[in-house]
MOPAC internal coordinates of N, CA, C and O (Angstrom, degrees):
PM7 1SCF
backbone

  N    0.0000 0     0.00 0     0.00 0    0    0    0
  C    1.4556 1     0.00 0     0.00 0    1    0    0
  C    1.4637 1   114.29 1     0.00 0    2    1    0
  O    1.2310 1   119.23 1   173.82 1    3    2    1
  N    1.3536 1   119.07 1    -6.18 1    3    2    1
  C    1.4845 1   120.50 1  -178.56 1    5    3    2
  C    1.5471 1   113.70 1   -92.80 1    6    5    3
  O    1.2310 1   119.49 1  -171.31 1    7    6    5
  N    1.4325 1   118.57 1     8.69 1    7    6    5
  C    1.3567 1   119.86 1   179.02 1    9    7    6
  C    1.5213 1   114.52 1   -65.45 1   10    9    7
  O    1.2310 1   119.28 1   -33.61 1   11   10    9
  N    1.2890 1   118.97 1   146.39 1   11   10    9
  C    1.4756 1   119.71 1   179.92 1   13   11   10
  C    1.6269 1   108.72 1   -66.88 1   14   13   11
  O    1.2310 1   121.42 1   -21.49 1   15   14   13
  N    1.2426 1   114.89 1   158.51 1   15   14   13
  C    1.5259 1   120.72 1  -179.57 1   17   15   14
  C    1.4844 1   110.15 1   -70.26 1   18   17   15
  O    1.2310 1   115.69 1   -60.29 1   19   18   17
  N    1.3160 1   125.78 1   119.71 1   19   18   17
  C    1.4791 1   128.86 1   173.58 1   21   19   18
  C    1.4457 1   110.83 1  -118.99 1   22   21   19
  O    1.2310 1   117.27 1  -157.55 1   23   22   21
  N    1.2163 1   122.79 1    22.45 1   23   22   21
  C    1.4257 1   128.42 1  -176.12 1   25   23   22
  C    1.5544 1   116.50 1   -73.27 1   26   25   23
  O    1.2310 1   118.97 1    13.25 1   27   26   25
  N    1.2162 1   119.57 1  -166.75 1   27   26   25
  C    1.5320 1   121.12 1  -176.37 1   29   27   26
  C    1.5937 1   105.92 1   -69.95 1   30   29   27
  O    1.2310 1   124.69 1   -38.90 1   31   30   29
  N    1.2529 1   108.60 1   141.10 1   31   30   29
  C    1.5851 1   120.01 1   168.74 1   33   31   30
  C    1.4555 1   114.15 1   -98.48 1   34   33   31
  O    1.2310 1   119.40 1   -57.05 1   35   34   33
  N    1.3461 1   118.76 1   122.95 1   35   34   33
  C    1.4906 1   124.05 1  -177.96 1   37   35   34
  C    1.5534 1   109.66 1   -87.91 1   38   37   35
  O    1.2310 1   121.42 1   -38.56 1   39   38   37
  N    1.2823 1   114.89 1   141.44 1   39   38   37
  C    1.3971 1   119.15 1   174.36 1   41   39   38
  C    1.4696 1   109.29 1   -70.60 1   42   41   39
  O    1.2310 1   117.61 1   -30.40 1   43   42   41
  N    1.4667 1   122.15 1   149.60 1   43   42   41
  C    1.4784 1   119.20 1  -177.14 1   45   43   42
  C    1.5870 1   104.78 1   -71.49 1   46   45   43
  O    1.2310 1   120.32 1   -19.42 1   47   46   45
  N    1.3387 1   116.98 1   160.58 1   47   46   45
  C    1.4110 1   123.32 1   174.77 1   49   47   46
  C    1.4760 1   112.83 1   -54.22 1   50   49   47
  O    1.2310 1   118.74 1   -35.94 1   51   50   49
  N    1.3266 1   120.01 1   144.06 1   51   50   49
  C    1.4662 1   127.30 1   178.50 1   53   51   50
  C    1.6319 1   105.58 1   -62.27 1   54   53   51
  O    1.2310 1   122.38 1   -45.38 1   55   54   53
  N    1.3650 1   113.05 1   134.62 1   55   54   53
  C    1.4246 1   115.85 1  -177.24 1   57   55   54
  C    1.5843 1   107.28 1   -83.82 1   58   57   55
  O    1.2310 1   119.84 1   139.82 1   59   58   57
  N    1.2437 1   117.91 1   -40.18 1   59   58   57
  C    1.4322 1   123.54 1  -176.64 1   61   59   58
  C    1.4558 1   112.11 1  -103.11 1   62   61   59
  O    1.2310 1   119.58 1   -95.04 1   63   62   61
  N    1.2648 1   118.40 1    84.96 1   63   62   61
  C    1.5114 1   124.76 1  -176.87 1   65   63   62
  C    1.5137 1   108.70 1   -75.55 1   66   65   63
  O    1.2310 1   118.98 1   -54.66 1   67   66   65
  N    1.2560 1   119.54 1   125.34 1   67   66   65
  C    1.5436 1   115.57 1   179.56 1   69   67   66
  C    1.4768 1   109.86 1   -74.18 1   70   69   67
  O    1.2310 1   122.02 1   -26.96 1   71   70   69
  N    1.4445 1   113.74 1   153.04 1   71   70   69
  C    1.4370 1   119.51 1   179.96 1   73   71   70
  C    1.4495 1   111.53 1   -81.63 1   74   73   71
  O    1.2310 1   119.33 1   158.31 1   75   74   73
  N    1.3906 1   118.88 1   -21.69 1   75   74   73
  C    1.4270 1   121.85 1   176.78 1   77   75   74
  C    1.6250 1   109.59 1  -137.80 1   78   77   75
  O    1.2310 1   121.84 1   -52.35 1   79   78   77
  N    1.2667 1   114.08 1   127.65 1   79   78   77
  C    1.3886 1   118.48 1  -177.62 1   81   79   78
  C    1.5710 1   105.52 1  -111.80 1   82   81   79
  O    1.2310 1   116.45 1   -70.16 1   83   82   81
  N    1.2342 1   124.35 1   109.84 1   83   82   81
  C    1.3933 1   123.52 1   177.85 1   85   83   82
  C    1.5468 1   118.25 1   -56.25 1   86   85   83
  O    1.2310 1   122.01 1   159.00 1   87   86   85
  N    1.3928 1   113.76 1   -21.00 1   87   86   85
  C    1.4664 1   117.83 1  -174.73 1   89   87   86
  C    1.6048 1   107.87 1   -90.81 1   90   89   87
  O    1.2310 1   121.14 1   175.65 1   91   90   89
  N    1.3327 1   115.43 1    -4.35 1   91   90   89
  C    1.4389 1   119.31 1  -178.13 1   93   91   90
  C    1.5726 1   106.15 1   -92.84 1   94   93   91
  O    1.2310 1   118.45 1   -64.59 1   95   94   93
  N    1.3103 1   120.55 1   115.41 1   95   94   93
  C    1.5080 1   123.58 1  -174.32 1   97   95   94
  C    1.5850 1   113.89 1   -62.01 1   98   97   95
  O    1.2310 1   122.06 1   168.43 1   99   98   97
  N    1.3183 1   113.66 1   -11.57 1   99   98   97
  C    1.5142 1   114.45 1  -179.12 1  101   99   98
  C    1.5219 1   114.44 1   -99.56 1  102  101   99
  O    1.2310 1   121.48 1   173.80 1  103  102  101
  N    1.3440 1   114.78 1    -6.20 1  103  102  101
  C    1.5288 1   117.72 1   179.74 1  105  103  102
  C    1.5782 1   110.31 1   -78.78 1  106  105  103
  O    1.2310 1   122.10 1   -22.42 1  107  106  105
  N    1.2887 1   113.58 1   157.58 1  107  106  105
  C    1.4450 1   116.55 1  -179.17 1  109  107  106
  C    1.5258 1   113.36 1   -62.16 1  110  109  107
  O    1.2310 1   121.16 1   -42.09 1  111  110  109
  N    1.2724 1   115.38 1   137.91 1  111  110  109
  C    1.4549 1   117.43 1   178.57 1  113  111  110
  C    1.4622 1   119.07 1    84.52 1  114  113  111
  O    1.2310 1   121.38 1   168.72 1  115  114  113
  N    1.3953 1   114.97 1   -11.28 1  115  114  113
  C    1.3901 1   119.82 1  -176.76 1  117  115  114
  C    1.4972 1   115.56 1   -85.29 1  118  117  115
  O    1.2310 1   119.73 1   -29.24 1  119  118  117
  N    1.3968 1   118.12 1   150.76 1  119  118  117
  C    1.5187 1   120.62 1  -177.82 1  121  119  118
  C    1.6075 1   105.34 1   -84.61 1  122  121  119
  O    1.2310 1   121.91 1   -46.90 1  123  122  121
  N    1.2883 1   113.95 1   133.10 1  123  122  121
  C    1.4479 1   121.85 1   173.91 1  125  123  122
  C    1.5431 1   108.14 1   -88.26 1  126  125  123
  O    1.2310 1   123.02 1    -7.26 1  127  126  125
  N    1.4399 1   111.81 1   172.74 1  127  126  125
  C    1.4507 1   119.61 1  -174.64 1  129  127  126
  C    1.5152 1   113.10 1   -60.76 1  130  129  127
  O    1.2310 1   119.44 1   148.50 1  131  130  129
  N    1.3546 1   118.68 1   -31.50 1  131  130  129
  C    1.4593 1   123.71 1  -177.61 1  133  131  130
  C    1.6140 1   108.69 1   -80.24 1  134  133  131
  O    1.2310 1   119.48 1   179.06 1  135  134  133
  N    1.3216 1   118.60 1    -0.94 1  135  134  133
  C    1.5254 1   113.24 1  -173.77 1  137  135  134
  C    1.4872 1   117.11 1    99.32 1  138  137  135
  O    1.2310 1   118.71 1   158.91 1  139  138  137
  N    1.3073 1   120.06 1   -21.09 1  139  138  137
  C    1.3705 1   120.19 1  -175.36 1  141  139  138
  C    1.6934 1   108.63 1   -79.65 1  142  141  139
  O    1.2310 1   123.85 1   -31.17 1  143  142  141
  N    1.3865 1   110.21 1   148.83 1  143  142  141
  C    1.3368 1   115.61 1   179.96 1  145  143  142
  C    1.5312 1   111.03 1  -107.81 1  146  145  143
  O    1.2310 1   120.00 1   -49.64 1  147  146  145
  N    1.3501 1   117.60 1   130.36 1  147  146  145
  C    1.5358 1   120.02 1  -176.06 1  149  147  146
  C    1.4823 1   106.15 1   -68.33 1  150  149  147
  O    1.2310 1   123.18 1   -31.34 1  151  150  149
  N    1.3595 1   111.50 1   148.66 1  151  150  149
  C    1.4718 1   119.12 1   173.83 1  153  151  150
  C    1.5280 1   108.40 1   -67.92 1  154  153  151
  O    1.2310 1   119.80 1   -12.40 1  155  154  153
  N    1.2652 1   117.99 1   167.60 1  155  154  153
  C    1.5205 1   124.21 1   179.52 1  157  155  154
  C    1.4923 1   106.87 1   -85.43 1  158  157  155
  O    1.2310 1   120.97 1  -113.63 1  159  158  157
  N    1.3262 1   115.76 1    66.37 1  159  158  157
  C    1.5379 1   119.11 1  -178.52 1  161  159  158
  C    1.4894 1   112.12 1   -77.47 1  162  161  159
  O    1.2310 1   123.33 1   -30.79 1  163  162  161
  N    1.3838 1   111.23 1   149.21 1  163  162  161
  C    1.4670 1   118.19 1  -177.71 1  165  163  162
  C    1.5257 1   113.28 1  -110.13 1  166  165  163
  O    1.2310 1   120.11 1   169.92 1  167  166  165
  N    1.3772 1   117.39 1   -10.08 1  167  166  165
  C    1.4531 1   119.21 1  -177.21 1  169  167  166
  C    1.4899 1   105.90 1  -137.75 1  170  169  167
  O    1.2310 1   120.64 1    31.88 1  171  170  169
  N    1.4089 1   116.39 1  -148.12 1  171  170  169
  C    1.4209 1   118.73 1  -176.98 1  173  171  170
  C    1.5142 1   108.81 1   -65.43 1  174  173  171
  O    1.2310 1   122.04 1   -39.18 1  175  174  173
  N    1.3725 1   113.70 1   140.82 1  175  174  173
  C    1.4780 1   117.52 1   177.10 1  177  175  174
  C    1.5855 1   105.65 1  -135.64 1  178  177  175
  O    1.2310 1   120.67 1   -41.29 1  179  178  177
  N    1.3123 1   116.33 1   138.71 1  179  178  177
  C    1.3888 1   124.68 1   176.84 1  181  179  178
  C    1.4893 1   110.35 1   -98.62 1  182  181  179
  O    1.2310 1   120.56 1   -60.23 1  183  182  181
  N    1.4124 1   116.53 1   119.77 1  183  182  181
  C    1.4669 1   123.00 1  -177.52 1  185  183  182
  C    1.5401 1   106.66 1   -94.95 1  186  185  183
  O    1.2310 1   120.27 1   -35.78 1  187  186  185
  N    1.3532 1   117.09 1   144.22 1  187  186  185
  C    1.4379 1   117.32 1   172.42 1  189  187  186
  C    1.5845 1   102.50 1   -92.90 1  190  189  187
  O    1.2310 1   123.68 1   -39.37 1  191  190  189
  N    1.3351 1   110.54 1   140.63 1  191  190  189
  C    1.4875 1   121.39 1  -174.96 1  193  191  190
  C    1.5102 1   106.25 1   -58.26 1  194  193  191
  O    1.2310 1   117.92 1   -57.20 1  195  194  193
  N    1.3885 1   121.57 1   122.80 1  195  194  193
  C    1.3982 1   122.87 1   178.49 1  197  195  194
  C    1.6191 1   110.52 1   -78.21 1  198  197  195
  O    1.2310 1   121.72 1   155.90 1  199  198  197
  N    1.3254 1   114.32 1   -24.10 1  199  198  197
  C    1.5013 1   118.57 1   179.62 1  201  199  198
  C    1.6018 1   112.11 1  -130.22 1  202  201  199
  O    1.2310 1   120.99 1  -116.41 1  203  202  201
  N    1.2732 1   115.71 1    63.59 1  203  202  201
  C    1.3839 1   120.95 1  -179.39 1  205  203  202
  C    1.6281 1   111.54 1   -58.33 1  206  205  203
  O    1.2310 1   121.94 1   -33.77 1  207  206  205
  N    1.4076 1   113.90 1   146.23 1  207  206  205
  C    1.4134 1   113.64 1   173.68 1  209  207  206
  C    1.4014 1   117.07 1   -81.41 1  210  209  207
  O    1.2310 1   121.27 1   161.00 1  211  210  209
  N    1.4697 1   115.18 1   -19.00 1  211  210  209
  C    1.5314 1   118.15 1   172.21 1  213  211  210
  C    1.4521 1   110.04 1  -113.87 1  214  213  211
  O    1.2310 1   120.94 1   -21.74 1  215  214  213
  N    1.3377 1   115.82 1   158.26 1  215  214  213
  C    1.4641 1   118.44 1   175.44 1  217  215  214
  C    1.5752 1   109.61 1  -121.68 1  218  217  215
  O    1.2310 1   120.49 1   -32.25 1  219  218  217
  N    1.3127 1   116.67 1   147.75 1  219  218  217
  C    1.4637 1   122.35 1   177.79 1  221  219  218
  C    1.5124 1   115.91 1   -58.85 1  222  221  219
  O    1.2310 1   120.29 1   159.49 1  223  222  221
  N    1.2836 1   117.04 1   -20.51 1  223  222  221
  C    1.5181 1   121.95 1  -175.19 1  225  223  222
  C    1.6169 1   111.66 1  -126.51 1  226  225  223
  O    1.2310 1   123.96 1  -134.75 1  227  226  225
  N    1.3231 1   110.01 1    45.25 1  227  226  225
  C    1.4605 1   113.70 1  -177.69 1  229  227  226
  C    1.5424 1   106.50 1   -74.06 1  230  229  227
  O    1.2310 1   121.23 1   -42.03 1  231  230  229
  N    1.4280 1   115.25 1   137.97 1  231  230  229
  C    1.3770 1   115.65 1  -179.90 1  233  231  230
  C    1.4602 1   115.66 1   -74.97 1  234  233  231
  O    1.2310 1   120.53 1   -22.45 1  235  234  233
  N    1.3075 1   116.59 1   157.55 1  235  234  233
  C    1.5993 1   123.99 1   177.05 1  237  235  234
  C    1.5352 1   103.66 1   -78.15 1  238  237  235
  O    1.2310 1   120.63 1   -43.91 1  239  238  237
  N    1.3246 1   116.40 1   136.09 1  239  238  237
  C    1.4083 1   123.70 1   171.04 1  241  239  238
  C    1.5193 1   112.02 1   -68.23 1  242  241  239
  O    1.2310 1   121.99 1   -26.88 1  243  242  241
  N    1.3148 1   113.79 1   153.12 1  243  242  241
  C    1.4489 1   117.96 1   175.61 1  245  243  242
  C    1.5090 1   113.51 1   -59.19 1  246  245  243
  O    1.2310 1   119.57 1   -13.81 1  247  246  245
  N    1.3308 1   118.43 1   166.19 1  247  246  245
  C    1.4690 1   118.26 1   170.85 1  249  247  246
  C    1.4541 1   118.72 1   -70.36 1  250  249  247
  O    1.2310 1   120.41 1   -31.35 1  251  250  249
  N    1.2842 1   116.82 1   148.65 1  251  250  249
  C    1.4718 1   123.08 1  -176.54 1  253  251  250
  C    1.5786 1   110.24 1  -125.71 1  254  253  251
  O    1.2310 1   120.20 1   -48.61 1  255  254  253
  N    1.2090 1   117.23 1   131.39 1  255  254  253
  C    1.4418 1   122.43 1   178.55 1  257  255  254
  C    1.5105 1   114.54 1   -90.78 1  258  257  255
  O    1.2310 1   122.55 1   176.39 1  259  258  257
  N    1.3771 1   112.71 1    -3.61 1  259  258  257
  C    1.3966 1   117.77 1  -176.18 1  261  259  258
  C    1.5275 1   110.92 1   -78.17 1  262  261  259
  O    1.2310 1   119.05 1   -49.18 1  263  262  261
  N    1.3803 1   119.41 1   130.82 1  263  262  261
  C    1.4899 1   117.41 1  -175.12 1  265  263  262
  C    1.4404 1   115.09 1   -68.89 1  266  265  263
  O    1.2310 1   118.64 1   155.32 1  267  266  265
  N    1.3465 1   120.19 1   -24.68 1  267  266  265
  C    1.5391 1   121.07 1  -178.83 1  269  267  266
  C    1.5694 1   112.01 1   -97.56 1  270  269  267
  O    1.2310 1   120.01 1   142.42 1  271  270  269
  N    1.3229 1   117.59 1   -37.58 1  271  270  269
  C    1.4164 1   122.76 1  -169.45 1  273  271  270
  C    1.5246 1   107.46 1   -96.49 1  274  273  271
  O    1.2310 1   122.05 1   -83.30 1  275  274  273
  N    1.3871 1   113.69 1    96.70 1  275  274  273
  C    1.4191 1   116.49 1   178.41 1  277  275  274
  C    1.5640 1   103.77 1  -124.40 1  278  277  275
  O    1.2310 1   122.20 1   -30.01 1  279  278  277
  N    1.4238 1   113.38 1   149.99 1  279  278  277
  C    1.3777 1   117.51 1  -177.80 1  281  279  278
  C    1.4840 1   112.79 1  -128.10 1  282  281  279
  O    1.2310 1   116.54 1   -34.17 1  283  282  281
  N    1.4462 1   124.18 1   145.83 1  283  282  281
  C    1.2661 1   126.64 1   177.74 1  285  283  282
  C    1.5370 1   108.78 1  -134.36 1  286  285  283
  O    1.2310 1   119.09 1   -23.88 1  287  286  285
  N    1.3122 1   119.35 1   156.12 1  287  286  285
  C    1.5275 1   113.19 1   175.54 1  289  287  286
  C    1.4512 1   111.48 1   -89.49 1  290  289  287
  O    1.2310 1   120.25 1   -16.83 1  291  290  289
  N    1.2734 1   117.12 1   163.17 1  291  290  289
  C    1.4921 1   122.78 1   171.98 1  293  291  290
  C    1.4993 1   107.80 1  -124.94 1  294  293  291
  O    1.2310 1   120.59 1   -49.97 1  295  294  293
  N    1.3043 1   116.47 1   130.03 1  295  294  293
  C    1.3584 1   118.61 1   178.68 1  297  295  294
  C    1.4946 1   115.49 1  -120.77 1  298  297  295
  O    1.2310 1   118.84 1   -33.36 1  299  298  297
  N    1.3624 1   119.81 1   146.64 1  299  298  297
  C    1.4396 1   122.01 1  -174.97 1  301  299  298
  C    1.5108 1   109.58 1   164.04 1  302  301  299
  O    1.2310 1   119.12 1    13.36 1  303  302  301
  N    1.3612 1   119.27 1  -166.64 1  303  302  301
  C    1.4300 1   123.99 1   178.16 1  305  303  302
  C    1.5252 1   103.39 1  -141.02 1  306  305  303
  O    1.2310 1   119.47 1  -127.36 1  307  306  305
  N    1.2105 1   118.62 1    52.64 1  307  306  305
  C    1.5050 1   120.67 1   179.70 1  309  307  306
  C    1.4334 1   111.87 1   -91.38 1  310  309  307
  O    1.2310 1   120.10 1   180.00 1  311  310  309

């Protein structure tokens, strides 16, 4: 346990961090995963979730006769 450290060496943090990274899908003018291109916003911008966990048109599950296992649908765009 007294061996000197020979593990991974990390690069120092970038000194000149760009204000806009075209590879970042949240930056102005960048292309998102769904193919949409962000507007050239200058302030706060609200994004619509490209991959929501819920859908506005989720189907209702079929009926269940089991007393404990009941299912309901959840709708939304969260």
